[in-house]
Steps between C-alpha positions, in 0.01 A plus 500: 500500500780730580659433163177574311466826693861588417448445129171691507666809659771493229242486224303789653812709542603445142159570335405810701718731301323396169168607654631834612690594191385519139759735348753394238860619552656357186852620445567597865733211597848382409626150443227407259685187396416355844143465375594269214373151577778240453331156512358382164277242682319756718513771237298283267245473779434873480768576758265366775771340717448632857357165619701276263807303614729214394786678324760756604381779272155501666675707779487798267119515560514376860822430693291279736514238221866442595385337826299243297805409295654189663773431243744676271375695202683704233335713232608729217270726296563690181241762416495674161354836628379804304719682253771228502556547869669192652368371839669209675422337843662220687425348842639209706322382815595214728334351815713452806357257745419665840572846358270575211537588135767746374503660160728722286365684201625735227289724278642711212364719230694663214360740241783460252670802353279811426599802294537828696276769341464859591284793379785635304593156357178297471666245270763416764818641647708192414500392869309197624374412850329205665274423794601220733308374801601226740367351824666240723279335759552270798193318621388277791177308559381251764185321610353650818254215527403207273270741314663845520820604331670836504793657309696811439739618225748790527592662164794726425390714208701708250384693191737682264410740218817590316720639774236552766415235760234427755563253785245373750378189685156344521323239704255234374308304765198273505300221651323193368221309674388164364155453635515120440753265350461499125224761524431873519812723566496866599790737452595863581824684419667839472761561235761784462451658841784748561615862532482770228808551287624714214773513227848632537798521259709709271220543251350747751814712518464834310666838458274769629488868435339667801416824308497460120441873457816593696831503312840452656389258770564126507254354253618139558437434863512120571153392609287183533138442412301344784241227424205412711477178704234248392348193653551146379200337326351344813222244439261341743364162386231263630405183323345163510561175314305182479608167353250261345586134438328385183659150484837340574768722345234743372435816713392865478635789710294818523646826637384855556708803620389847613778766480537853648805678353615836624533629140184384334138392550397187681464200270415135482678216328357151441654182359488124466740212441397160362756223557460163331703178512688671790730634229338753272323831592286748311437839664295806449407813680412872480688776687405850610127465497299817580791734408402781265693527175696181572703374207410133427459254777470149356782264600553140380765236536602141528764288683653159529638336808749219433584276792865396507449263795291487819673813646569730209330651195564742217231752396446712192241770510386758243265800539353729237351838607291756308594861584278671235682776314823406676494173313559152634735369767652156513643334819717182517573325826718201566483338850691224670360330817727287722 
């Protein structure tokens, strides 16, 4: 009973902000690459992964899933993002008996080289720059009871735009409650909770003329532009998942997530996964329901789980996502369970 009350309080605390706020704040946070979902399996389910567990990358949606991982799992994802932007993600998690589950993850995004353009030289100055983002995370999860698992991930975050850099850290934490073995699961999590931060670097250094109308003074005073500090893209999530056994080796997993980001409207994501012959999976979902002017939303995918022996497996997952006028996105994930 105490466990149920504990989970209920968390769900209430997370959902209250969505009731009190209905204002979009698009473009008011930094570290946008932290919102890109890395796991092809859950992405194909409409990104509804707060109450889904079983692989290391599920910790992106809810670090509490680490506590449910009782083995070693390694995953790598390549994501062909918009405008030829390259996104890569890797995570390794292992369970230590009597301690819990530890994880190490790396996220990187690279824009490739971009021409520098100015008002005076709109066709380019001949210089080129790039945008690079990276996050390194350490995670820990454990079972509080036979039904409740909790987890936390600490991320070191760095973004670079040409010669300017922003450095910060963020916390992800969450809880999973499995109502019954092989049945309904509830989840709640918070992602990218951290302090405000801004950019700094030599791109902000300028020569300043204090009084352009005055001649004979120093018209090249060394100065520095000051940028504002912005929040990380914090996201509150609550979700449920429910597995349905159709027959031996043939099952269906349904999932629903409600999200309250600090830089957009509240939204809903739904998804399903059909597994057959305990090897093949077909997935589908829809993200960002009830968001005005949302680009696309449909997500589809498939996967195969090859058992090497009784204790290990190799997984290949693919996800396709429609982003409307921003075109399509393809995710590929390779996983190894030991």
